[in-house]
LUMZAVO-237450 format. One line per field, with one value per residue: residue number from 1; residue in three letters; chain; x, y, z of N, C-alpha, C, O in turn. Coordinates in steps of 0.2 Angstrom, whole numbers. Atoms other than C-alpha are relative to their C-alpha. Layout:
i <- NUM, ...
aa <- ala, ...
ch <- A, ...
n_px <- X, ...
n_py <- Y, ...
n_pz <- Z, ...
ca_px <- X, ...
ca_py <- Y, ...
ca_pz <- Z, ...
c_px <- X, ...
c_py <- Y, ...
c_pz <- Z, ...
o_px <- X, ...
o_py <- Y, ...
o_pz <- Z, ...
This chain:
i <- 1, 2, 3, 4, 5, 6, 7, 8, 9, 10, 11, 12, 13, 14, 15, 16, 17, 18, 19, 20, 21, 22, 23, 24, 25, 26, 27, 28, 29, 30, 31, 32, 33, 34, 35, 36, 37, 38, 39, 40, 41, 42, 43, 44, 45, 46, 47, 48, 49, 50, 51, 52, 53, 54, 55, 56, 57, 58, 59, 60, 61, 62, 63, 64, 65, 66, 67, 68, 69, 70, 71, 72, 73, 74, 75, 76, 77, 78, 79, 80, 81, 82, 83, 84, 85, 86, 87, 88, 89, 90, 91, 92, 93, 94, 95, 96, 97, 98, 99, 100, 101, 102, 103, 104, 105, 106, 107, 108, 109, 110, 111, 112, 113, 114, 115
aa <- met, ser, tyr, thr, ile, lys, pro, asp, glu, phe, ala, leu, val, leu, lys, pro, val, phe, asp, ala, asp, gly, ser, trp, ser, gly, ser, ile, thr, thr, gly, ile, thr, met, gly, gly, thr, glu, asp, leu, pro, leu, glu, val, gln, gln, his, met, val, gly, val, val, thr, met, leu, ser, ala, phe, leu, glu, tyr, gly, ser, asn, asn, pro, leu, ile, val, ala, glu, val, glu, glu, tyr, arg, asp, arg, leu, leu, gln, glu, thr, phe, arg, glu, glu, phe, asp, asn, asp, thr, pro, asp, glu, ile, glu, glu, thr, ser, asn, val, leu, val, leu, asp, arg, phe, thr, arg, thr, lys, gly, ser, cys
ch <- A, A, A, A, A, A, A, A, A, A, A, A, A, A, A, A, A, A, A, A, A, A, A, A, A, A, A, A, A, A, A, A, A, A, A, A, A, A, A, A, A, A, A, A, A, A, A, A, A, A, A, A, A, A, A, A, A, A, A, A, A, A, A, A, A, A, A, A, A, A, A, A, A, A, A, A, A, A, A, A, A, A, A, A, A, A, A, A, A, A, A, A, A, A, A, A, A, A, A, A, A, A, A, A, A, A, A, A, A, A, A, A, A, A, A
n_px <- -6, -6, -6, -6, -7, -5, -6, -4, 5, 2, 6, 4, 7, 4, 6, 5, 1, 8, 2, 4, 7, -1, -1, -7, -3, -3, -7, -3, -7, -5, -4, -5, -1, -5, -1, -6, -6, -6, -4, -2, -6, 2, 0, 6, 5, 0, 2, 8, 4, 0, 5, 7, 1, 1, 7, 5, -1, 3, 7, 0, -3, 5, 6, -2, -3, 5, -3, -4, 4, 3, -6, -1, 6, -1, -5, 3, 4, -3, -3, 5, 1, -5, 0, 6, 2, 6, 6, 2, 1, 6, 5, 2, 3, 7, 2, 1, 7, 2, 7, 1, -7, -4, -3, -3, -6, -3, -7, -4, 2, -5, 4, -4, 2, 3, 6
n_py <- 1, 0, 0, 3, -3, 5, -1, -6, -5, -3, -3, -5, 3, -5, 3, -5, 0, 0, -2, 6, 1, 3, -5, -1, -6, -4, 1, 6, 3, 2, 5, 2, 7, 2, 7, 3, -4, 3, 1, -7, -3, -4, -7, -1, 0, -6, -5, 1, -2, -8, -3, 2, -4, -7, -1, 0, -7, -5, 0, -4, -6, -3, -2, -7, -4, 1, -3, 5, 5, -3, 1, 7, 2, -3, 4, 6, -1, -1, 7, 4, -2, 3, 7, 2, -5, 2, 0, -7, -4, 2, -2, -7, -1, 0, -7, 1, 0, -4, 2, -3, -2, 6, 0, 6, -1, 6, 1, -6, -5, -2, -3, -4, 2, 7, 1
n_pz <- 4, -5, 3, -4, 1, 3, -5, 1, 0, -6, 1, -5, -1, -2, -2, -3, -7, -1, -7, -3, 3, 6, 5, 1, -3, 5, -1, 2, -4, 5, -2, 5, 0, 4, 1, -3, 2, -1, 5, 2, -4, -5, 3, 3, -5, -4, 5, 1, -6, 0, 5, -2, -6, 2, 3, -6, -3, 4, -2, -6, 2, 5, -4, -4, 5, 6, 6, 3, 3, 6, 5, 2, 4, 7, 4, 1, 5, 7, 1, 2, 7, 4, 0, 3, 5, 4, -4, -2, 7, 3, -5, -1, -7, 0, -3, -7, -1, -6, -2, -7, -2, 1, 6, 3, 3, 4, -2, 2, -4, -5, -5, -4, -7, -1, 5
ca_px <- 566, 581, 599, 614, 630, 644, 661, 669, 654, 650, 633, 624, 608, 594, 579, 563, 560, 541, 533, 523, 507, 515, 517, 533, 543, 551, 568, 579, 593, 608, 618, 633, 635, 648, 651, 665, 680, 693, 700, 702, 718, 716, 720, 705, 694, 699, 696, 678, 673, 679, 668, 653, 654, 656, 640, 631, 639, 633, 615, 617, 627, 614, 600, 609, 615, 600, 611, 623, 609, 601, 618, 620, 602, 605, 621, 611, 598, 610, 619, 602, 598, 614, 613, 595, 595, 583, 570, 571, 571, 555, 546, 538, 534, 517, 507, 505, 487, 479, 464, 459, 475, 483, 496, 500, 518, 528, 546, 552, 544, 557, 551, 558, 557, 547, 534
ca_py <- 460, 454, 454, 443, 453, 445, 442, 457, 469, 482, 490, 505, 498, 511, 507, 518, 523, 520, 528, 517, 520, 512, 529, 533, 546, 553, 547, 533, 522, 517, 501, 494, 476, 467, 450, 438, 450, 438, 437, 456, 465, 474, 491, 488, 483, 499, 510, 502, 504, 523, 526, 517, 526, 543, 540, 536, 552, 562, 558, 566, 580, 584, 585, 600, 607, 609, 619, 605, 593, 604, 604, 586, 583, 594, 584, 568, 574, 579, 561, 553, 563, 559, 541, 539, 552, 543, 541, 559, 565, 555, 561, 578, 586, 584, 600, 603, 600, 612, 605, 616, 618, 602, 603, 587, 586, 576, 571, 587, 598, 608, 613, 625, 620, 605, 598
ca_pz <- 339, 348, 344, 351, 354, 344, 353, 346, 349, 362, 364, 372, 379, 381, 392, 396, 414, 419, 434, 447, 437, 422, 412, 404, 414, 399, 406, 400, 409, 400, 401, 392, 386, 377, 369, 374, 373, 378, 361, 359, 364, 380, 371, 360, 374, 384, 368, 365, 383, 382, 366, 373, 390, 381, 371, 387, 395, 381, 385, 402, 396, 382, 395, 403, 386, 374, 361, 359, 357, 344, 334, 335, 329, 314, 310, 312, 301, 287, 289, 287, 272, 264, 268, 263, 249, 238, 251, 256, 237, 234, 250, 251, 268, 273, 278, 296, 301, 314, 323, 338, 348, 342, 328, 318, 314, 302, 302, 293, 306, 317, 334, 347, 366, 371, 359
c_px <- 5, 6, 5, 6, 5, 6, 4, -4, -1, -6, -2, -7, -4, -7, -5, -1, -8, -1, -4, -6, 1, 1, 7, 2, 3, 8, 2, 6, 4, 4, 5, 1, 5, 0, 6, 6, 6, 5, 3, 6, -3, 0, -7, -6, -1, -3, -8, -4, 0, -5, -7, -2, -1, -7, -5, 1, -4, -8, -2, 2, -5, -6, 1, 2, -4, 3, 4, -4, -3, 5, 1, -6, 0, 5, -3, -5, 3, 3, -6, -2, 5, 0, -6, -3, -6, -7, -2, -2, -7, -6, 0, -2, -7, -2, -1, -8, -1, -7, 0, 7, 5, 3, 3, 6, 3, 8, 5, -2, 6, -4, 5, -3, -3, -6, -3
c_py <- -1, -1, -3, 4, -5, 1, 6, 7, 3, 4, 5, -3, 6, -3, 6, -1, 1, 2, -6, -1, -3, 5, 1, 7, 5, -1, -7, -2, -3, -6, -2, -8, -1, -8, -2, 4, -3, 0, 7, 3, 5, 8, 1, 0, 7, 6, -1, 2, 8, 3, -1, 4, 8, 1, 0, 7, 5, 1, 5, 7, 4, 2, 6, 5, 0, 2, -5, -6, 2, -1, -7, -3, 2, -4, -7, 0, 0, -7, -4, 2, -2, -7, -3, 5, -1, 0, 7, 4, -2, 1, 7, 1, 0, 7, -1, 2, 4, -2, 3, 2, -5, 1, -7, 1, -6, 0, 6, 6, 2, 3, 4, -2, -7, 0, -7
c_pz <- 5, -4, 5, -2, -2, 4, -1, 0, 7, -2, 5, 0, 3, 3, 3, 7, 1, 7, 3, -3, -7, -6, -1, 3, -4, 1, -3, 5, -6, 3, -6, 0, -5, -1, 3, -3, 1, -5, -3, 4, 5, -2, -4, 4, 4, -5, -1, 6, 1, -5, 3, 6, -2, -4, 5, 4, -4, 1, 6, -1, -4, 4, 3, -5, -6, -7, -3, -3, -7, -6, -2, -4, -7, -4, -1, -6, -7, -2, -3, -7, -5, -1, -4, -5, -4, 3, 2, -7, -2, 5, 1, 7, 0, 3, 7, 1, 7, 1, 7, 2, -1, -7, -2, -3, -4, 1, -2, 5, 6, 6, 5, 7, 0, -5, 2
o_px <- 6, 6, 5, 8, 6, 7, 7, -2, -1, -7, -1, -10, -2, -10, -2, -1, -10, 2, -6, -9, -4, 2, 11, -2, 4, 12, -2, 9, 2, 5, 4, 1, 6, -2, 9, 8, 12, 11, 7, 6, -8, -5, -10, -11, -7, -7, -12, -9, -5, -8, -11, -8, -5, -10, -10, -5, -6, -10, -6, -2, -6, -9, -4, 4, -2, 1, 4, -3, -4, 3, 2, -5, -2, 4, -2, -5, 1, 3, -5, -4, 3, 1, -6, -9, -10, -11, -8, -6, -11, -12, 5, -6, -10, 2, -3, -10, 2, -11, 3, 10, 10, 0, 6, 6, 1, 10, 11, 2, 8, -8, 11, -9, 0, -10, -8
o_py <- 4, -2, -1, 4, -10, 6, 8, 12, -1, 6, 3, -2, 9, -8, 10, -6, 6, -1, -11, -7, -4, 3, 1, 12, 11, 2, -11, 2, -5, -6, 1, -11, 2, -11, 1, 3, 1, 0, 8, 1, 8, 11, 6, 4, 9, 10, 4, 5, 11, 8, 3, 6, 11, 6, 4, 10, 10, 7, 9, 12, 10, 7, 10, 11, -3, 0, -6, -8, -2, -3, -8, -7, -2, -6, -9, -5, -3, -9, -8, -3, -4, -10, -8, 7, 3, 2, 9, 8, 2, 0, 11, -3, 4, 10, -7, 7, 2, 0, 0, 6, -5, 2, -11, 4, -11, 4, 6, 11, -3, 8, 2, -1, -11, 4, -9
o_pz <- 10, -10, 11, -7, 1, 8, 4, -2, 12, -7, 11, -5, 8, 0, 7, 10, -2, 12, 0, -3, -10, -12, 4, 2, -2, -3, -4, 8, -11, 9, -11, 6, -10, 3, 7, -9, 0, -4, -7, 10, 4, 0, -3, 4, 5, -3, -1, 5, 3, -3, 2, 7, 1, -2, 5, 6, -1, 1, 6, 1, -3, 2, 5, -3, -11, -12, -9, -8, -11, -12, -8, -8, -11, -10, -7, -10, -12, -7, -8, -11, -11, -7, -7, -5, -5, 0, 1, -6, -5, 4, 2, 10, -5, 6, 9, -1, 12, -2, 12, -2, 2, -12, 3, -9, -2, 5, 0, 4, 9, 4, 4, 8, -4, -5, -1
């Protein structure tokens, strides 16, 4: 799936980082792209760049502040539940399956630490 940035749009681009052996390192890189901004007032361009760079900076900040990330994740989850209320109301959490030392998690499962 691809998307063409429209003239008045700014976007944060996320890209996974792969090790030399082709496995995902668990890291991402960020980039910023924008459509043709020449018709936007300079004040708007500056504000949009400020917002998109703040979003990018949060990713780095969050990697060093897991409590902030947990708070933002909870907020995001509430927004999703409010926005897609019907889907959440019709969906019941699956049971967690335990097979040997492996737990099968669903989207309602909350974890602590790395999972």
